[in-house]
N, C-alpha and C positions, 0 to 999 in steps of 0.2 A: 766631575760636570753637574751644573744643575739641570733638572728637568726643564723643558720648555712648558709654558702654561698651557693648560688643557684646551684644546678646541677640539669639539666633535662637530658631526654634521649628519643631516638627512638628505638624502639626494635622490628624489623620487624623478622619475621620467613622467612627463605630463602628458600621457597616452590615454588618460581617463582618471576618474576619480579614484581615492584610495580605497583599498578593500581589507579584509580583516588580516591578511598576511602583511601587508604594507604598514598597518598601524603598528603590528608587533616591532618592526624594525624602527618605525618612529619612536614609539614609546622607549624602547630599549636604548636607544642613541640620547635621548633627551635626559633618561635617569641617569645614564653613565656621565653625561656632562655636569648635570646638577650633583651628583654624588661626589664628584671630583672638584666640585666649586669653579666649574669651567664655563666655556662660551659654547653655545649650540647654535649652529647655522643650519640654513635650509639651502638647498643648492638644485636649481630645476637642470636635469640632466636632458636638454633637448636637442641635442646635436644630431639625432636621428629624425630630421624634420618631417620626412613623410609620415612616421607613425604619431606625431604629437598632434594631440587634439586642440583647436583653439578654445581658449577659456579654462582647459583643465588645470593650469597652474594656479589660478584663482580659486577653483575649486577646492583644491588641495590645501590651500593655505587657510579656506575658510573652514574645512573639516579640521585642520590640525588646531586651530584657535578654539573651535568647539570643545576640543578634547584638552583645553589648557596647555597646549604645546606652542608656545610662541618663540619664534626665533629671536636672538639677540641683535641681528641686524637685518637689513634688507636682503631679500633673496637675490643670490647670483643665478645668472642665467648663461649657461654654457653656448648658446647660439651667438653671444655677443663676444666670444672670446677667440675666435678664430686665429687672429694673429699671433697670440700666446702658443697655440697650437702648431703654426707654422714655424714659429722660431723655435720650438723644441725638435720638431721634425729636422729643420736645417742642422741643427747642432748633432742630431744622431747621424744624418747623412754626412756631415763633415767628419765626424768620428768614425764612419765606417761601421756604424750599428745599425744601418737601414739601407734597403736597396730597393729598386723598381721591381714590379713584378707584372707580368702579362698574362697571367693564367686566370681563366673563368672557373668558376665553380665546378663546372663540367669538366674543364681540364683536370683539376685537382681530383675529382671523384675517378676520373678514367686512369690516371696515373697511379692512385691506390689501388684500384681493382686490378691494374696490371700488375702491381707488386704484391698482390694477394692479399691486400689490407682490407677486410670488410668493416664498413662503419657501424657502429653500435647505435641502437636506438638511443635517440637524444644525444649521443656522442660527439665528441669534436671531430670535424673533418680536418684532420692532422695534415697540415701542409708538407708536402714531400721536399720541399727545398728545391725545386724545379729552376727557378730563377736565381738561385744564389751565385751563380757563376755566369750571370748574363742573360739577356733576354732571347737569345736565339732568333733574332729578326723579328721578334713579336712586339707590338707597341706596348709601352708601359700603361698598366691599368690602376695599379695601387702601390702603395708603399709597405713593405714589410719590415718588421723587426729582426734582425739577426740574432737569435736565441743563443744563449750559452749552453755548452754541453754540461752533463752532470745534474745532479740533484741539488734542488733549492730547498732548504729546510728552514721553517718558521715555526713560531709557536703562538697558537691561538689562545686567548684568554678563556674560551670557553671549550673549543673542542681539543686544546692541547697540542702535543707535536704534530706537525703536519710536513709531507715532503712531496715535490713533484718534479719530475725531470721535464721542464717544457719543451726542450729540443724535440723530444720524442712523443709526449703526450699531447701537445698541442702543436708544435712546429712554429716556424716563423710565423708569427702573427701580424694582421693588418694594423697599421697605423693612420693612413688614410685609405679609405675605401675605394673601389673602382668607380662608384658613383659620385667620388668626390668628397663625400661626407667622413668628418674625421671619427675614427674609430673609438669607441668606450674606453679601451685601455689607456690609449694617449690622453685623452681629455681628463680622465680622473685623476691620473697621476699628476698632470700639470696643476689642476686646480687643487687638489689636497695641498701640494706645496706652496701654491701662491696664497692659499687661505690659512697657512700654518696650522692644518689639520693634524693634530697629534695622535688621535684615537679615531679608528675607523669601527663604528659598530653597524653591522647590516646582516642581511639574512644568509643563512648557510648556504642557499643556491650560488652565492657570488664567492664563496670559499676558494673554487678552484681557479678564479680569477687572480688570487692574491700572488701566486709565485711569478705571474706575468708582470703584474705591478711592481713588485720588488725588483726584477730584472731591469725593467724600465727606469725605476727610482734610481738604481746603481749607475746606470748607463748616462743618465742626465746629471749625476751628482747630487740628487735630491734625498732628504731624510726619508727613512721608512718610519710609517706611523705604527703604533700597535693595533692589533686586530682582535675583534670578538665577533663571531658569527653566531647569529642567533637561530634557535629552532624553528622550522618552517611551519605554517599552516597549510595542512593538505587538503584537497577537495574531496568529493565523494568518491571520485576515481582513484585516489591514492596518491595523485600526482599533486605537484606545488601548486597552491592557488595563486593563479594569476590572471591578468587581464586577457591574455591569449586564450585561456580555457573558460573564460565566462565568468570569472569571480565577479560576484555581485559588489556594486558600491556600498560603503559602509552605511548602516542605518544609525544616523546619530540623533534620533528623536530622544534616545537616552544616552548620552555620551558616556556616563560610567559604566553602563551595561557594555558597550563597546570596549572600553578600556579594561574593564575586569576580563573580557575574554582573552584579551591581549596579554595581560598580566598573568593569567592562568598558564598560558603557553611559555612564559619566562620563568615559571615556577614560583611567582611572587602569590601573596595572601589576597583572597577577594575582599574588597573595601565597601564599605557603605558610606552614605552621608555625601557631602559636596565634593566635585572633582578636585578642587584645590587640596583638600584634607587627604584624599586617596593618593594624589601624586606625592604629597609630602611623606606619608607613611611608605609608599614604595621606595621613594629616594632613599630613605633610612635603611630600607631591607636590601636594597641594590647594593649600598655600599658595604653592608656586611658580606655580601656574597661576591660581589665584583670590585671591590674598593681598591685594589693593588693595582 
C-alpha cells in the first residue's frame, strides 16, 4: 500500500496570542511538513466559544507570518463545522458507541469519593460509568463515548512506545458537553480525517489524549495519523507554559530570536541571518532527526 500524501497541521485555540510554548509546536509541525515535502495547514480550534477571544485568530496568523510560517490553505474554523460533528455523534449512537449522561461534575466527584478514588492534582476526573446502563430518571446532559476495555498501545515518533487503558485511566469521555458545546476529542478526530491529516505534531501535554482519539478513529472507521509530541516549555513554577498560567505573548520584534528559542527546545542548532535561511537549515536538520 502506498502512503497517503503528507498533510500536517497546527491547531491553536484562539484564546489569546501565541506564547513561547505554542511557537515550539507551530515550528515543529511546520518543519515536519516541509521535511516530508508535505502540506501544512492551520486550524482554529474554536469550539469552546466562551474561552475564545475576538480577534485572537488574526493575531495568531499575524504572529505565524512574522515567523515565516505560512499555511498552504486558508485556515479552517471548527465553529463552522457543527454539522460534521453532529453526523459523527449520530454514527456513534447508531453503532452503540455513545450514550447520554445525566451526571454533573459534582455527581462524578461524589461517586468517585464514595468509591474511595481520590483525584490527583491536575489529574483526570475519571468518569465511573454511572449512566452506562441508563439515566435512572435523570435528564440527559451530555453524550459520552463508550470506551473499550484493555490497553491501547501506540508508538510516538519522539516519545516511543505509549500505552493507556482509557476505560480506567480516563473513563467514558464526553463527546458533547452538558453546555451543548462539542468536546475537543470528537472535533479533532473528525477534522483530522476530513482534512486528510497524516501526521500530527503537537505539544507533549496532549500525548495522553492520543489513546482516546485512536479509539474514536477506530469506532468511526477513520484512519489514524502518525503522532509526534514535542517537549514542553515550562514556566518559572515548573508547570507547562500556558495562557491559563499567565504565559506572555511572544515578543516578535525579533522573530529569529523567538524562533531560535523554540528551536533550542526541539534540539535544533541556533541560526543567524534571515528567517527564511534559518527555516531552511532547520528543515534539513529536522529531516535528519525525524525524517522517517
